[in-house]
C-alpha positions as CSV (number, residue, x, y, z in Angstrom):
1,X,0.1,-0.1,0.0
2,X,2.9,2.4,0.6
3,X,4.1,2.0,-2.9
4,X,0.6,3.0,-4.1
5,X,0.8,6.1,-1.9
6,X,4.1,7.0,-3.3
7,X,2.8,6.8,-6.8
8,X,-0.2,9.1,-6.0
9,X,2.2,11.7,-4.4
10,X,4.4,11.8,-7.6
11,X,1.3,11.8,-9.8
12,X,-0.1,14.7,-7.9
13,X,3.2,16.6,-8.5
14,X,2.9,16.1,-12.2
15,X,0.2,18.4,-13.6
16,X,-0.5,16.1,-16.8
17,X,-1.3,13.0,-14.7
18,X,-4.8,12.3,-13.6
19,X,-4.0,9.3,-11.3
20,X,-4.8,11.5,-8.3
21,X,-8.4,11.9,-9.5
22,X,-9.1,8.2,-9.1
23,X,-11.4,7.0,-6.4
24,X,-10.9,3.4,-5.1
25,X,-13.8,1.7,-3.5
26,X,-14.5,-1.7,-1.9
27,X,-17.9,-3.2,-1.2
28,X,-18.2,-6.3,1.1
29,X,-21.3,-8.2,2.1
30,X,-22.5,-11.5,3.6
31,X,-25.8,-13.1,2.8
32,X,-27.5,-16.3,4.0
33,X,-26.6,-17.8,7.5
34,X,-25.5,-15.8,10.4
35,X,-21.9,-16.9,9.8
36,X,-21.9,-15.4,6.3
37,X,-23.3,-18.1,4.1
38,X,-22.3,-16.3,1.0
39,X,-19.6,-13.7,1.0
40,X,-18.8,-11.2,-1.7
41,X,-16.1,-8.5,-2.0
42,X,-15.4,-6.1,-4.9
43,X,-12.7,-3.7,-5.4
44,X,-13.4,-1.1,-8.0
45,X,-12.3,2.3,-9.1
46,X,-13.4,5.4,-11.1
47,X,-12.4,8.8,-12.0
48,X,-14.1,11.6,-10.1
49,X,-17.3,12.7,-12.1
50,X,-17.3,9.7,-14.3
51,X,-20.1,7.2,-14.8
52,X,-17.7,4.3,-15.7
53,X,-16.5,1.9,-13.0
54,X,-13.6,-0.4,-13.4
55,X,-13.6,-3.8,-11.5
56,X,-10.1,-5.1,-10.6
57,X,-11.0,-7.8,-8.0
58,X,-13.9,-10.0,-7.2
59,X,-13.9,-12.3,-4.2
60,X,-16.4,-15.1,-3.4
61,X,-16.6,-17.2,-0.2
62,X,-19.2,-19.8,0.9
63,X,-19.8,-21.3,4.2
64,X,-19.6,-25.1,3.7
65,X,-20.0,-28.1,5.9
66,X,-20.2,-31.0,3.5
67,X,-19.4,-29.8,-0.1
68,X,-15.7,-28.9,-0.2
69,X,-15.5,-29.1,-4.0
70,X,-17.3,-25.9,-5.0
71,X,-17.1,-23.8,-8.1
72,X,-18.0,-20.1,-8.5
73,X,-18.4,-17.6,-11.1
74,X,-19.2,-13.9,-11.2
75,X,-22.0,-12.2,-13.1
76,X,-22.8,-8.6,-14.1
77,X,-26.0,-6.8,-15.1
78,X,-25.6,-3.3,-16.4
79,X,-28.5,-0.8,-15.7
80,X,-31.5,-1.8,-17.9
81,X,-29.7,-4.8,-19.4
82,X,-29.6,-8.5,-18.9
83,X,-27.2,-10.7,-16.8
84,X,-23.9,-11.8,-18.4
85,X,-21.0,-13.9,-17.1
86,X,-18.0,-11.8,-16.0
87,X,-15.6,-14.7,-15.5
88,X,-16.4,-18.4,-15.7
89,X,-16.4,-21.3,-13.2
90,X,-13.4,-21.4,-10.9
91,X,-12.5,-23.9,-8.3
92,X,-12.6,-22.6,-4.7
93,X,-10.0,-23.3,-2.2
94,X,-10.8,-25.1,1.0
95,X,-10.2,-22.9,4.1
96,X,-11.7,-25.2,6.7
97,X,-15.2,-23.9,7.5
98,X,-15.5,-22.2,4.2
99,X,-14.3,-22.1,0.6
100,X,-13.1,-19.1,-1.4
101,X,-11.9,-18.0,-4.7
102,X,-11.2,-14.6,-6.5
103,X,-10.5,-13.0,-9.8
104,X,-7.8,-10.3,-10.0
105,X,-7.0,-8.0,-12.8
106,X,-4.5,-5.7,-11.1
107,X,-4.2,-2.0,-10.1
108,X,-6.7,0.1,-12.0
109,X,-7.1,-2.8,-14.6
110,X,-10.0,-5.0,-15.5
111,X,-13.4,-4.7,-17.2
112,X,-15.3,-1.3,-17.0
113,X,-19.0,-1.0,-16.4
114,X,-21.5,1.8,-16.1
115,X,-22.4,3.2,-12.6
116,X,-25.2,1.1,-11.2
117,X,-24.0,-2.1,-12.6
118,X,-24.9,-5.1,-10.3
119,X,-22.1,-7.7,-9.7
120,X,-23.0,-11.1,-8.4
121,X,-21.3,-14.3,-7.4
122,X,-23.0,-17.6,-8.2
123,X,-22.0,-20.9,-6.8
124,X,-22.5,-24.1,-9.0
125,X,-25.5,-26.1,-8.1
126,X,-27.2,-23.3,-6.1
127,X,-29.8,-20.8,-7.3
128,X,-28.8,-18.3,-4.6
129,X,-26.6,-15.3,-5.5
130,X,-24.9,-12.6,-3.5
131,X,-25.0,-9.2,-5.3
132,X,-23.7,-5.7,-4.9
133,X,-24.2,-2.5,-6.9
134,X,-21.2,-0.3,-8.2
135,X,-22.0,3.2,-6.9
């Protein structure tokens, strides 16, 4: 994180750079059981005043007691649009009482979506989803 802060300071000193105008956000949520049956986290960024949002990290977790072999994917739905697959099925890693997986594109990289797009995680074999909106 300190490296990122140093880059921002250098960028702020350079008038032609717009790196300082980025806003980085993280949204986290748990749905289902009291112990976070389904977990979702999204790191995204945007330029101040822009309606475009860039998604660089999507994280999925699931409370599991019997099904250790689990696969997840993430989906998106743009405002007024239909649901599409963001990234396909990925096997989750067993962490004991839960499984987890994630998709990472890097610092201010990854797909871009309009403000208000809904990102969901979907676990194979389940109709339940955990969803969050890019603000």
